[in-house]
C-alpha positions as CSV (number, residue, x, y, z in Angstrom):
1,M,11.6,24.6,12.1
2,A,8.0,25.8,12.3
3,S,5.7,25.7,9.3
4,P,4.6,29.0,7.8
5,P,1.2,30.3,9.1
6,G,-1.6,28.4,7.5
7,C,0.5,25.5,6.4
8,G,0.3,22.2,8.1
9,R,3.2,19.8,8.3
10,M,3.3,17.4,5.3
11,A,4.8,14.0,5.4
12,A,6.8,12.9,2.4
13,V,4.8,10.1,0.8
14,K,6.0,7.9,-2.1
15,I,3.2,6.8,-4.3
16,M,3.6,3.8,-6.6
17,V,1.0,2.6,-9.0
18,F,1.1,-0.9,-10.5
19,L,-1.1,-1.6,-13.4
20,H,0.0,-4.9,-14.7
21,G,2.5,-7.7,-13.9
22,T,2.9,-10.4,-11.4
23,A,2.5,-10.0,-7.6
24,I,6.1,-11.3,-7.2
25,M,7.4,-8.5,-9.4
26,H,5.4,-6.0,-7.5
27,A,6.7,-7.3,-4.2
28,A,10.3,-6.8,-5.3
29,A,9.5,-3.3,-6.7
30,A,7.8,-2.3,-3.5
31,R,10.8,-3.3,-1.4
32,R,13.3,-1.8,-3.8
33,A,11.5,1.5,-3.8
34,G,11.5,1.5,0.0
35,A,7.7,1.5,0.4
36,D,6.5,1.5,4.0
37,L,2.8,1.0,3.0
38,L,1.1,-0.7,0.1
39,V,-2.6,-0.2,-0.7
40,E,-4.0,-2.7,-3.2
41,D,-7.3,-4.4,-4.1
42,D,-8.2,-7.9,-3.0
43,C,-8.0,-9.5,-6.5
44,Q,-11.3,-11.2,-6.1
45,S,-11.8,-11.5,-9.9
46,I,-8.5,-13.3,-10.4
47,G,-8.4,-15.7,-7.5
48,G,-8.5,-13.6,-4.3
49,V,-5.9,-12.6,-1.7
50,A,-3.5,-15.4,-2.8
51,Q,-2.9,-13.3,-6.0
52,T,-2.0,-10.1,-4.2
53,T,1.3,-8.4,-3.7
54,Q,0.6,-8.7,0.0
55,A,0.7,-12.5,-0.2
56,S,4.0,-12.3,-2.2
57,L,5.5,-10.0,0.4
58,A,4.6,-12.4,3.1
59,A,6.0,-15.4,1.3
60,T,9.4,-13.9,0.3
61,P,12.3,-12.7,2.4
62,G,13.0,-9.1,2.8
63,R,12.0,-5.9,4.5
64,A,8.5,-5.8,5.9
65,V,6.0,-3.6,4.0
66,R,2.6,-2.8,5.7
67,C,-0.3,-3.7,3.4
68,V,-3.9,-2.4,3.3
69,L,-6.3,-4.4,1.1
70,V,-9.4,-2.7,-0.3
71,P,-12.4,-4.4,-2.1
72,E,-11.7,-4.8,-5.8
73,F,-13.4,-2.0,-7.8
74,G,-14.3,-0.4,-4.4
75,G,-12.3,2.8,-4.9
76,L,-10.0,4.6,-2.5
77,A,-12.3,7.5,-1.4
78,H,-13.1,5.8,2.0
79,L,-9.4,5.6,3.0
80,P,-8.0,8.3,5.3
81,G,-5.8,10.9,3.6
82,D,-3.3,11.0,6.4
83,P,-0.5,8.4,5.9
84,G,-0.3,7.8,9.7
85,Q,-4.1,7.0,9.9
86,L,-3.8,4.9,6.7
87,A,-1.0,2.8,8.2
88,A,-3.0,2.3,11.4
89,I,-5.9,0.5,9.6
90,Q,-6.4,-2.9,11.2
91,Q,-7.5,-5.7,8.9
92,S,-8.7,-9.2,9.8
């Protein structure tokens, strides 16, 4: 079905915001919610990448969730708005 004139195709995107809790709890919640992509900060003020949900996802069994780390307190404005472009970000 074609989109109406002037309307682009929009992808359904689930947005989850975690404010507090452990990375292990966040990993389980991300998998339970069916997240395909997780964007989080690098946790430099509390011990670095080892404290991230990304590290917990990698260390526990379950469905893979793509993760993008951003600098702590760096904001999100530099990230692409398109989910496909966001998922394609390569990190070292």
